[in-house]
PyMOL Python script that loads the backbone (N, CA, C, O; Angstrom):
from pymol import cmd

cmd.read_pdbstr("""\
ATOM      1  N   MET A   1     158.628 114.842 103.141  1.00  0.00           N
ATOM      2  CA  MET A   1     158.019 115.059 102.917  1.00  0.00           C
ATOM      3  C   MET A   1     157.029 113.971 103.696  1.00  0.00           C
ATOM      4  O   MET A   1     157.571 112.944 104.104  1.00  0.00           O
ATOM      5  N   SER A   2     155.757 114.129 103.896  1.00  0.00           N
ATOM      6  CA  SER A   2     154.972 113.495 105.188  1.00  0.00           C
ATOM      7  C   SER A   2     153.630 112.359 104.227  1.00  0.00           C
ATOM      8  O   SER A   2     153.536 112.278 103.002  1.00  0.00           O
ATOM      9  N   PRO A   3     153.214 112.007 104.722  1.00  0.00           N
ATOM     10  CA  PRO A   3     151.783 111.180 104.053  1.00  0.00           C
ATOM     11  C   PRO A   3     151.429 112.074 103.609  1.00  0.00           C
ATOM     12  O   PRO A   3     151.727 113.231 103.906  1.00  0.00           O
ATOM     13  N   GLU A   4     150.679 111.669 102.761  1.00  0.00           N
ATOM     14  CA  GLU A   4     148.649 112.061 102.224  1.00  0.00           C
ATOM     15  C   GLU A   4     148.030 112.001 103.777  1.00  0.00           C
ATOM     16  O   GLU A   4     148.249 111.147 104.636  1.00  0.00           O
ATOM     17  N   ARG A   5     147.374 112.924 103.835  1.00  0.00           N
ATOM     18  CA  ARG A   5     146.101 113.065 104.933  1.00  0.00           C
ATOM     19  C   ARG A   5     144.893 111.659 104.121  1.00  0.00           C
ATOM     20  O   ARG A   5     144.698 111.154 103.015  1.00  0.00           O
ATOM     21  N   GLY A   6     144.496 111.575 105.185  1.00  0.00           N
ATOM     22  CA  GLY A   6     143.150 111.023 104.731  1.00  0.00           C
ATOM     23  C   GLY A   6     143.152 109.775 104.519  1.00  0.00           C
ATOM     24  O   GLY A   6     144.148 109.191 104.948  1.00  0.00           O
ATOM     25  N   ARG A   7     142.400 109.173 104.018  1.00  0.00           N
ATOM     26  CA  ARG A   7     142.374 108.012 103.532  1.00  0.00           C
ATOM     27  C   ARG A   7     142.161 107.254 101.812  1.00  0.00           C
ATOM     28  O   ARG A   7     141.044 106.827 101.521  1.00  0.00           O
ATOM     29  N   PRO A   8     142.954 107.185 101.105  1.00  0.00           N
ATOM     30  CA  PRO A   8     143.474 107.335  99.497  1.00  0.00           C
ATOM     31  C   PRO A   8     142.058 105.665  99.685  1.00  0.00           C
ATOM     32  O   PRO A   8     141.700 104.861 100.545  1.00  0.00           O
ATOM     33  N   SER A   9     141.758 106.010  98.235  1.00  0.00           N
ATOM     34  CA  SER A   9     140.599 105.346  97.432  1.00  0.00           C
ATOM     35  C   SER A   9     141.824 103.769  97.382  1.00  0.00           C
ATOM     36  O   SER A   9     143.028 103.630  97.163  1.00  0.00           O
ATOM     37  N   ALA A  10     140.275 102.514  97.838  1.00  0.00           N
ATOM     38  CA  ALA A  10     141.785 101.421  97.532  1.00  0.00           C
ATOM     39  C   ALA A  10     142.606 101.480  96.614  1.00  0.00           C
ATOM     40  O   ALA A  10     143.831 101.530  96.720  1.00  0.00           O
ATOM     41  N   GLU A  11     141.924 101.477  95.596  1.00  0.00           N
ATOM     42  CA  GLU A  11     142.634 101.073  93.534  1.00  0.00           C
ATOM     43  C   GLU A  11     143.625 102.279  93.630  1.00  0.00           C
ATOM     44  O   GLU A  11     144.522 102.256  92.787  1.00  0.00           O
ATOM     45  N   ALA A  12     143.624 103.266  94.453  1.00  0.00           N
ATOM     46  CA  ALA A  12     145.303 104.224  94.698  1.00  0.00           C
ATOM     47  C   ALA A  12     145.713 103.883  95.357  1.00  0.00           C
ATOM     48  O   ALA A  12     146.896 103.793  95.029  1.00  0.00           O
ATOM     49  N   THR A  13     145.530 103.435  96.560  1.00  0.00           N
ATOM     50  CA  THR A  13     146.318 102.499  97.765  1.00  0.00           C
ATOM     51  C   THR A  13     147.412 101.269  97.109  1.00  0.00           C
ATOM     52  O   THR A  13     148.537 101.047  97.559  1.00  0.00           O
ATOM     53  N   LEU A  14     146.607 100.369  95.644  1.00  0.00           N
ATOM     54  CA  LEU A  14     147.157  99.416  95.112  1.00  0.00           C
ATOM     55  C   LEU A  14     148.190  99.769  94.520  1.00  0.00           C
ATOM     56  O   LEU A  14     149.328  99.369  94.764  1.00  0.00           O
ATOM     57  N   GLN A  15     147.699 100.940  93.281  1.00  0.00           N
ATOM     58  CA  GLN A  15     148.238 100.418  92.507  1.00  0.00           C
ATOM     59  C   GLN A  15     149.713 101.629  93.002  1.00  0.00           C
ATOM     60  O   GLN A  15     150.814 101.401  92.500  1.00  0.00           O
ATOM     61  N   LEU A  16     149.582 102.576  93.768  1.00  0.00           N
ATOM     62  CA  LEU A  16     151.354 103.124  94.898  1.00  0.00           C
ATOM     63  C   LEU A  16     151.366 101.837  94.987  1.00  0.00           C
ATOM     64  O   LEU A  16     151.304 101.095  94.006  1.00  0.00           O
ATOM     65  N   LEU A  17     151.463 101.375  96.424  1.00  0.00           N
ATOM     66  CA  LEU A  17     152.278 100.275  96.698  1.00  0.00           C
ATOM     67  C   LEU A  17     152.567  99.117  95.722  1.00  0.00           C
ATOM     68  O   LEU A  17     153.330  98.186  95.980  1.00  0.00           O
ATOM     69  N   ARG A  18     151.843  99.279  94.517  1.00  0.00           N
ATOM     70  CA  ARG A  18     152.459  97.409  93.698  1.00  0.00           C
ATOM     71  C   ARG A  18     153.361  98.946  93.095  1.00  0.00           C
ATOM     72  O   ARG A  18     154.477  98.833  93.602  1.00  0.00           O
ATOM     73  N   ASP A  19     153.336 100.081  92.379  1.00  0.00           N
ATOM     74  CA  ASP A  19     154.471 100.815  91.595  1.00  0.00           C
ATOM     75  C   ASP A  19     155.852 100.257  92.510  1.00  0.00           C
ATOM     76  O   ASP A  19     156.689  99.438  92.132  1.00  0.00           O
ATOM     77  N   ALA A  20     155.800 100.889  93.663  1.00  0.00           N
ATOM     78  CA  ALA A  20     156.594 101.117  94.593  1.00  0.00           C
ATOM     79  C   ALA A  20     157.596  99.976  94.708  1.00  0.00           C
ATOM     80  O   ALA A  20     158.822  99.897  94.642  1.00  0.00           O
ATOM     81  N   ALA A  21     155.961  98.590  95.033  1.00  0.00           N
ATOM     82  CA  ALA A  21     157.703  97.153  94.296  1.00  0.00           C
ATOM     83  C   ALA A  21     158.252  97.543  93.694  1.00  0.00           C
ATOM     84  O   ALA A  21     159.345  98.099  93.806  1.00  0.00           O
ATOM     85  N   ARG A  22     157.306  97.251  92.490  1.00  0.00           N
ATOM     86  CA  ARG A  22     158.378  97.296  91.256  1.00  0.00           C
ATOM     87  C   ARG A  22     159.511  98.795  91.131  1.00  0.00           C
ATOM     88  O   ARG A  22     160.138  99.161  90.137  1.00  0.00           O
ATOM     89  N   GLN A  23     159.489  99.127  91.853  1.00  0.00           N
ATOM     90  CA  GLN A  23     160.159 100.335  91.009  1.00  0.00           C
ATOM     91  C   GLN A  23     161.196 100.217  93.187  1.00  0.00           C
ATOM     92  O   GLN A  23     162.067 101.075  93.331  1.00  0.00           O
ATOM     93  N   ARG A  24     161.051  99.609  93.983  1.00  0.00           N
ATOM     94  CA  ARG A  24     161.972  99.765  94.647  1.00  0.00           C
ATOM     95  C   ARG A  24     161.912 100.463  95.808  1.00  0.00           C
ATOM     96  O   ARG A  24     162.579 100.192  96.807  1.00  0.00           O
ATOM     97  N   ARG A  25     161.082 101.414  95.703  1.00  0.00           N
ATOM     98  CA  ARG A  25     161.301 102.549  95.896  1.00  0.00           C
ATOM     99  C   ARG A  25     160.609 102.160  97.815  1.00  0.00           C
ATOM    100  O   ARG A  25     160.051 101.091  98.060  1.00  0.00           O
ATOM    101  N   SER A  26     160.797 103.121  98.768  1.00  0.00           N
ATOM    102  CA  SER A  26     160.097 102.987  99.402  1.00  0.00           C
ATOM    103  C   SER A  26     158.016 104.187 100.055  1.00  0.00           C
ATOM    104  O   SER A  26     157.241 104.974  99.512  1.00  0.00           O
ATOM    105  N   VAL A  27     158.114 103.703 101.017  1.00  0.00           N
ATOM    106  CA  VAL A  27     156.437 104.823 100.965  1.00  0.00           C
ATOM    107  C   VAL A  27     156.298 104.946 102.906  1.00  0.00           C
ATOM    108  O   VAL A  27     156.637 104.137 103.770  1.00  0.00           O
ATOM    109  N   TRP A  28     155.539 106.576 103.036  1.00  0.00           N
ATOM    110  CA  TRP A  28     154.983 106.264 104.179  1.00  0.00           C
ATOM    111  C   TRP A  28     153.992 105.166 104.319  1.00  0.00           C
ATOM    112  O   TRP A  28     153.420 104.593 103.392  1.00  0.00           O
ATOM    113  N   LEU A  29     153.859 104.938 105.616  1.00  0.00           N
ATOM    114  CA  LEU A  29     153.019 103.212 105.453  1.00  0.00           C
ATOM    115  C   LEU A  29     152.311 104.212 106.869  1.00  0.00           C
ATOM    116  O   LEU A  29     153.123 104.383 107.778  1.00  0.00           O
ATOM    117  N   GLY A  30     150.599 104.986 107.136  1.00  0.00           N
ATOM    118  CA  GLY A  30     150.063 104.900 108.048  1.00  0.00           C
ATOM    119  C   GLY A  30     148.939 104.060 108.444  1.00  0.00           C
ATOM    120  O   GLY A  30     147.936 104.037 107.731  1.00  0.00           O
ATOM    121  N   PHE A  31     148.985 103.600 109.154  1.00  0.00           N
ATOM    122  CA  PHE A  31     148.506 101.707 110.018  1.00  0.00           C
ATOM    123  C   PHE A  31     147.743 102.077 110.835  1.00  0.00           C
ATOM    124  O   PHE A  31     147.723 103.200 111.338  1.00  0.00           O
ATOM    125  N   VAL A  32     146.777 100.872 111.144  1.00  0.00           N
ATOM    126  CA  VAL A  32     145.701 100.441 112.347  1.00  0.00           C
ATOM    127  C   VAL A  32     146.058  99.303 112.869  1.00  0.00           C
ATOM    128  O   VAL A  32     145.841  98.253 112.265  1.00  0.00           O
ATOM    129  N   ASP A  33     146.847  99.342 114.445  1.00  0.00           N
ATOM    130  CA  ASP A  33     147.150  97.718 114.673  1.00  0.00           C
ATOM    131  C   ASP A  33     145.706  96.697 115.066  1.00  0.00           C
ATOM    132  O   ASP A  33     144.489  96.844 114.966  1.00  0.00           O
ATOM    133  N   THR A  34     146.414  95.869 115.442  1.00  0.00           N
ATOM    134  CA  THR A  34     144.937  95.109 115.592  1.00  0.00           C
ATOM    135  C   THR A  34     144.221  95.375 117.469  1.00  0.00           C
ATOM    136  O   THR A  34     143.170  94.961 117.958  1.00  0.00           O
ATOM    137  N   HIS A  35     145.416  96.276 118.129  1.00  0.00           N
ATOM    138  CA  HIS A  35     144.721  97.301 119.255  1.00  0.00           C
ATOM    139  C   HIS A  35     143.857  98.517 118.841  1.00  0.00           C
ATOM    140  O   HIS A  35     143.114  99.143 119.597  1.00  0.00           O
ATOM    141  N   GLY A  36     144.043  98.733 117.664  1.00  0.00           N
ATOM    142  CA  GLY A  36     143.087  99.573 117.371  1.00  0.00           C
ATOM    143  C   GLY A  36     144.166 101.542 117.507  1.00  0.00           C
ATOM    144  O   GLY A  36     143.824 102.703 117.281  1.00  0.00           O
ATOM    145  N   VAL A  37     145.745 100.737 118.085  1.00  0.00           N
ATOM    146  CA  VAL A  37     146.961 101.983 117.680  1.00  0.00           C
ATOM    147  C   VAL A  37     146.966 102.559 116.697  1.00  0.00           C
ATOM    148  O   VAL A  37     146.557 101.687 115.930  1.00  0.00           O
ATOM    149  N   ARG A  38     147.180 103.687 115.929  1.00  0.00           N
ATOM    150  CA  ARG A  38     147.896 104.200 115.068  1.00  0.00           C
ATOM    151  C   ARG A  38     149.074 104.386 114.964  1.00  0.00           C
ATOM    152  O   ARG A  38     149.458 104.642 116.105  1.00  0.00           O
ATOM    153  N   SER A  39     150.394 104.434 113.892  1.00  0.00           N
ATOM    154  CA  SER A  39     151.427 104.263 113.811  1.00  0.00           C
ATOM    155  C   SER A  39     152.135 104.817 112.433  1.00  0.00           C
ATOM    156  O   SER A  39     151.118 105.060 111.783  1.00  0.00           O
ATOM    157  N   GLN A  40     153.359 105.210 111.478  1.00  0.00           N
ATOM    158  CA  GLN A  40     153.793 105.411 111.064  1.00  0.00           C
ATOM    159  C   GLN A  40     154.891 104.480 110.532  1.00  0.00           C
ATOM    160  O   GLN A  40     155.520 103.931 111.437  1.00  0.00           O
ATOM    161  N   ARG A  41     155.318 104.135 109.149  1.00  0.00           N
ATOM    162  CA  ARG A  41     156.696 103.572 109.494  1.00  0.00           C
ATOM    163  C   ARG A  41     157.164 103.733 108.103  1.00  0.00           C
ATOM    164  O   ARG A  41     156.140 104.063 107.506  1.00  0.00           O
ATOM    165  N   VAL A  42     158.170 103.686 107.210  1.00  0.00           N
ATOM    166  CA  VAL A  42     158.821 103.919 106.452  1.00  0.00           C
ATOM    167  C   VAL A  42     159.074 102.118 105.821  1.00  0.00           C
ATOM    168  O   VAL A  42     159.671 101.239 106.442  1.00  0.00           O
ATOM    169  N   VAL A  43     158.577 102.012 104.780  1.00  0.00           N
ATOM    170  CA  VAL A  43     158.413 100.663 104.459  1.00  0.00           C
ATOM    171  C   VAL A  43     158.329 100.569 102.515  1.00  0.00           C
ATOM    172  O   VAL A  43     157.569 100.923 101.613  1.00  0.00           O
ATOM    173  N   ARG A  44     159.497  99.934 102.666  1.00  0.00           N
ATOM    174  CA  ARG A  44     159.821  99.219 101.430  1.00  0.00           C
ATOM    175  C   ARG A  44     159.174  98.395 100.746  1.00  0.00           C
ATOM    176  O   ARG A  44     160.063  97.632 100.368  1.00  0.00           O
ATOM    177  N   PRO A  45     157.894  97.895 100.181  1.00  0.00           N
ATOM    178  CA  PRO A  45     157.443  97.157  99.902  1.00  0.00           C
ATOM    179  C   PRO A  45     158.156  95.730  98.814  1.00  0.00           C
ATOM    180  O   PRO A  45     159.212  95.817  98.188  1.00  0.00           O
ATOM    181  N   VAL A  46     157.219  94.482  98.846  1.00  0.00           N
ATOM    182  CA  VAL A  46     158.252  93.604  97.924  1.00  0.00           C
ATOM    183  C   VAL A  46     157.318  93.096  97.497  1.00  0.00           C
ATOM    184  O   VAL A  46     157.418  92.915  96.283  1.00  0.00           O
ATOM    185  N   SER A  47     156.118  92.650  98.062  1.00  0.00           N
ATOM    186  CA  SER A  47     154.796  92.448  97.368  1.00  0.00           C
ATOM    187  C   SER A  47     153.097  93.201  98.197  1.00  0.00           C
ATOM    188  O   SER A  47     152.665  93.679  99.247  1.00  0.00           O
ATOM    189  N   VAL A  48     152.621  92.765  96.538  1.00  0.00           N
ATOM    190  CA  VAL A  48     150.706  93.168  97.417  1.00  0.00           C
ATOM    191  C   VAL A  48     150.379  91.994  96.707  1.00  0.00           C
ATOM    192  O   VAL A  48     150.870  91.668  95.626  1.00  0.00           O
ATOM    193  N   GLY A  49     149.470  91.322  97.399  1.00  0.00           N
ATOM    194  CA  GLY A  49     148.193  90.782  96.490  1.00  0.00           C
ATOM    195  C   GLY A  49     148.077  90.159  97.762  1.00  0.00           C
ATOM    196  O   GLY A  49     148.961  90.214  98.617  1.00  0.00           O
ATOM    197  N   GLY A  50     146.679  89.397  97.931  1.00  0.00           N
ATOM    198  CA  GLY A  50     145.721  88.418  98.911  1.00  0.00           C
ATOM    199  C   GLY A  50     145.279  89.145 100.004  1.00  0.00           C
ATOM    200  O   GLY A  50     144.954  88.624 101.071  1.00  0.00           O
ATOM    201  N   GLY A  51     145.254  90.516  99.734  1.00  0.00           N
ATOM    202  CA  GLY A  51     144.811  91.212 100.972  1.00  0.00           C
ATOM    203  C   GLY A  51     146.023  91.798 102.065  1.00  0.00           C
ATOM    204  O   GLY A  51     145.748  92.216 103.189  1.00  0.00           O
ATOM    205  N   ILE A  52     147.213  91.745 101.577  1.00  0.00           N
ATOM    206  CA  ILE A  52     148.222  91.499 102.127  1.00  0.00           C
ATOM    207  C   ILE A  52     149.631  92.648 101.540  1.00  0.00           C
ATOM    208  O   ILE A  52     150.256  92.373 100.516  1.00  0.00           O
ATOM    209  N   LEU A  53     149.867  93.585 102.167  1.00  0.00           N
ATOM    210  CA  LEU A  53     151.352  94.316 101.739  1.00  0.00           C
ATOM    211  C   LEU A  53     152.214  93.394 102.668  1.00  0.00           C
ATOM    212  O   LEU A  53     151.989  93.095 103.841  1.00  0.00           O
ATOM    213  N   GLN A  54     153.752  92.833 101.473  1.00  0.00           N
ATOM    214  CA  GLN A  54     154.930  92.827 102.058  1.00  0.00           C
ATOM    215  C   GLN A  54     155.250  93.596 102.249  1.00  0.00           C
ATOM    216  O   GLN A  54     154.804  94.590 101.676  1.00  0.00           O
ATOM    217  N   GLY A  55     156.080  93.677 103.028  1.00  0.00           N
ATOM    218  CA  GLY A  55     157.906  94.792 102.743  1.00  0.00           C
ATOM    219  C   GLY A  55     158.636  94.285 103.899  1.00  0.00           C
ATOM    220  O   GLY A  55     158.399  93.275 104.563  1.00  0.00           O
ATOM    221  N   PHE A  56     159.911  95.475 104.081  1.00  0.00           N
ATOM    222  CA  PHE A  56     160.784  95.783 104.575  1.00  0.00           C
ATOM    223  C   PHE A  56     160.312  96.927 105.915  1.00  0.00           C
ATOM    224  O   PHE A  56     159.964  97.803 105.123  1.00  0.00           O
ATOM    225  N   ASP A  57     160.171  97.264 106.634  1.00  0.00           N
ATOM    226  CA  ASP A  57     160.734  97.678 107.683  1.00  0.00           C
ATOM    227  C   ASP A  57     161.648  98.555 107.604  1.00  0.00           C
ATOM    228  O   ASP A  57     162.459  98.341 108.505  1.00  0.00           O
ATOM    229  N   THR A  58     162.131 100.040 106.564  1.00  0.00           N
ATOM    230  CA  THR A  58     163.680 100.266 106.283  1.00  0.00           C
ATOM    231  C   THR A  58     164.320 101.164 108.124  1.00  0.00           C
ATOM    232  O   THR A  58     165.072 102.137 108.178  1.00  0.00           O
ATOM    233  N   SER A  59     163.727 100.443 109.316  1.00  0.00           N
ATOM    234  CA  SER A  59     164.110 100.963 110.370  1.00  0.00           C
ATOM    235  C   SER A  59     164.523 100.011 110.958  1.00  0.00           C
ATOM    236  O   SER A  59     165.308 100.278 111.868  1.00  0.00           O
ATOM    237  N   SER A  60     164.243  98.726 110.752  1.00  0.00           N
ATOM    238  CA  SER A  60     164.705  97.155 111.402  1.00  0.00           C
ATOM    239  C   SER A  60     164.704  97.068 110.396  1.00  0.00           C
ATOM    240  O   SER A  60     163.524  97.380 110.234  1.00  0.00           O
ATOM    241  N   GLU A  61     165.289  96.766 108.792  1.00  0.00           N
ATOM    242  CA  GLU A  61     165.415  96.329 108.081  1.00  0.00           C
ATOM    243  C   GLU A  61     164.407  94.664 108.100  1.00  0.00           C
ATOM    244  O   GLU A  61     164.874  93.865 107.288  1.00  0.00           O
ATOM    245  N   GLU A  62     163.446  94.245 108.717  1.00  0.00           N
ATOM    246  CA  GLU A  62     162.722  93.022 108.765  1.00  0.00           C
ATOM    247  C   GLU A  62     161.526  93.101 108.266  1.00  0.00           C
ATOM    248  O   GLU A  62     160.547  93.665 108.754  1.00  0.00           O
ATOM    249  N   LEU A  63     161.666  92.185 106.702  1.00  0.00           N
ATOM    250  CA  LEU A  63     160.454  91.658 106.465  1.00  0.00           C
ATOM    251  C   LEU A  63     158.920  91.689 107.100  1.00  0.00           C
ATOM    252  O   LEU A  63     158.945  90.800 107.952  1.00  0.00           O
ATOM    253  N   ASP A  64     157.844  92.173 107.096  1.00  0.00           N
ATOM    254  CA  ASP A  64     156.921  91.780 107.498  1.00  0.00           C
ATOM    255  C   ASP A  64     155.430  91.990 106.589  1.00  0.00           C
ATOM    256  O   ASP A  64     155.404  92.509 105.473  1.00  0.00           O
ATOM    257  N   ASN A  65     154.556  91.617 107.116  1.00  0.00           N
ATOM    258  CA  ASN A  65     152.929  91.950 106.428  1.00  0.00           C
ATOM    259  C   ASN A  65     152.362  93.172 107.304  1.00  0.00           C
ATOM    260  O   ASN A  65     152.685  93.873 108.263  1.00  0.00           O
ATOM    261  N   PHE A  66     151.606  93.045 106.637  1.00  0.00           N
ATOM    262  CA  PHE A  66     150.919  95.080 106.918  1.00  0.00           C
ATOM    263  C   PHE A  66     148.979  94.099 105.924  1.00  0.00           C
ATOM    264  O   PHE A  66     148.789  93.563 104.833  1.00  0.00           O
ATOM    265  N   PRO A  67     148.321  94.311 106.817  1.00  0.00           N
ATOM    266  CA  PRO A  67     146.899  93.698 105.795  1.00  0.00           C
ATOM    267  C   PRO A  67     147.062  95.365 105.456  1.00  0.00           C
ATOM    268  O   PRO A  67     147.702  96.268 105.995  1.00  0.00           O
ATOM    269  N   LEU A  68     145.792  95.269 103.820  1.00  0.00           N
ATOM    270  CA  LEU A  68     146.062  96.181 103.290  1.00  0.00           C
ATOM    271  C   LEU A  68     144.685  96.737 104.231  1.00  0.00           C
ATOM    272  O   LEU A  68     145.275  97.704 104.714  1.00  0.00           O
ATOM    273  N   HIS A  69     143.760  96.796 104.632  1.00  0.00           N
ATOM    274  CA  HIS A  69     142.233  97.126 105.259  1.00  0.00           C
ATOM    275  C   HIS A  69     143.047  98.244 106.897  1.00  0.00           C
ATOM    276  O   HIS A  69     142.395  99.148 107.421  1.00  0.00           O
ATOM    277  N   ARG A  70     144.089  97.959 107.244  1.00  0.00           N
ATOM    278  CA  ARG A  70     144.411  98.775 108.185  1.00  0.00           C
ATOM    279  C   ARG A  70     145.445  99.685 107.773  1.00  0.00           C
ATOM    280  O   ARG A  70     146.287 100.228 108.488  1.00  0.00           O
ATOM    281  N   ILE A  71     145.271  99.788 106.472  1.00  0.00           N
ATOM    282  CA  ILE A  71     146.691 101.257 105.685  1.00  0.00           C
ATOM    283  C   ILE A  71     145.227 102.248 105.770  1.00  0.00           C
ATOM    284  O   ILE A  71     144.071 102.072 105.386  1.00  0.00           O
ATOM    285  N   MET A  72     146.140 103.667 106.675  1.00  0.00           N
ATOM    286  CA  MET A  72     145.565 104.607 106.397  1.00  0.00           C
ATOM    287  C   MET A  72     146.160 105.917 105.723  1.00  0.00           C
ATOM    288  O   MET A  72     145.807 107.085 105.883  1.00  0.00           O
ATOM    289  N   SER A  73     146.921 105.517 105.118  1.00  0.00           N
ATOM    290  CA  SER A  73     147.667 106.759 104.172  1.00  0.00           C
ATOM    291  C   SER A  73     148.672 106.164 104.135  1.00  0.00           C
ATOM    292  O   SER A  73     149.254 105.622 105.075  1.00  0.00           O
ATOM    293  N   VAL A  74     149.010 106.217 102.880  1.00  0.00           N
ATOM    294  CA  VAL A  74     150.283 105.174 102.413  1.00  0.00           C
ATOM    295  C   VAL A  74     150.986 107.167 101.272  1.00  0.00           C
ATOM    296  O   VAL A  74     150.182 108.064 101.021  1.00  0.00           O
ATOM    297  N   ALA A  75     151.830 107.210 101.053  1.00  0.00           N
ATOM    298  CA  ALA A  75     152.797 108.395  99.996  1.00  0.00           C
ATOM    299  C   ALA A  75     154.504 107.797  99.613  1.00  0.00           C
ATOM    300  O   ALA A  75     155.217 107.194 100.415  1.00  0.00           O
ATOM    301  N   LEU A  76     154.746 108.033  98.683  1.00  0.00           N
ATOM    302  CA  LEU A  76     156.229 107.867  98.873  1.00  0.00           C
ATOM    303  C   LEU A  76     156.988 109.220  99.084  1.00  0.00           C
ATOM    304  O   LEU A  76     156.890 110.447  99.070  1.00  0.00           O
ATOM    305  N   VAL A  77     158.061 107.822  99.353  1.00  0.00           N
ATOM    306  CA  VAL A  77     159.835 108.818 100.179  1.00  0.00           C
ATOM    307  C   VAL A  77     159.994 109.216  99.500  1.00  0.00           C
ATOM    308  O   VAL A  77     159.557 108.509  98.592  1.00  0.00           O
ATOM    309  N   GLU A  78     160.690 110.637  98.856  1.00  0.00           N
ATOM    310  CA  GLU A  78     161.194 111.136  98.189  1.00  0.00           C
ATOM    311  C   GLU A  78     162.503 111.616  98.315  1.00  0.00           C
ATOM    312  O   GLU A  78     162.910 112.516  99.049  1.00  0.00           O
ATOM    313  N   ASP A  79     163.049 110.997  97.609  1.00  0.00           N
ATOM    314  CA  ASP A  79     164.719 110.286  97.907  1.00  0.00           C
ATOM    315  C   ASP A  79     165.599 112.030  97.609  1.00  0.00           C
ATOM    316  O   ASP A  79     166.823 112.127  97.695  1.00  0.00           O
TER     317      ASP A  79
END
""", "prot")
cmd.dss("prot")
cmd.show_as("cartoon", "prot")
cmd.util.cbc("prot")
cmd.orient("prot")
């Protein structure tokens, strides 16, 4: 499944990310980095709070922080 198109509401994004962290499910994450470059990653969320998503990038298994205001799209990865 590919990520949803367009920017979801902040409330919907937070709920989806919190649910994914609680259920230990990966998400497609579309975001813009500090240089304005768009990219997508598959991330396994660990926590959401303080304006930050903390999660494991599944390609490298490294824990990373993603500022919530930079997230452009999010969708659950289908099992």
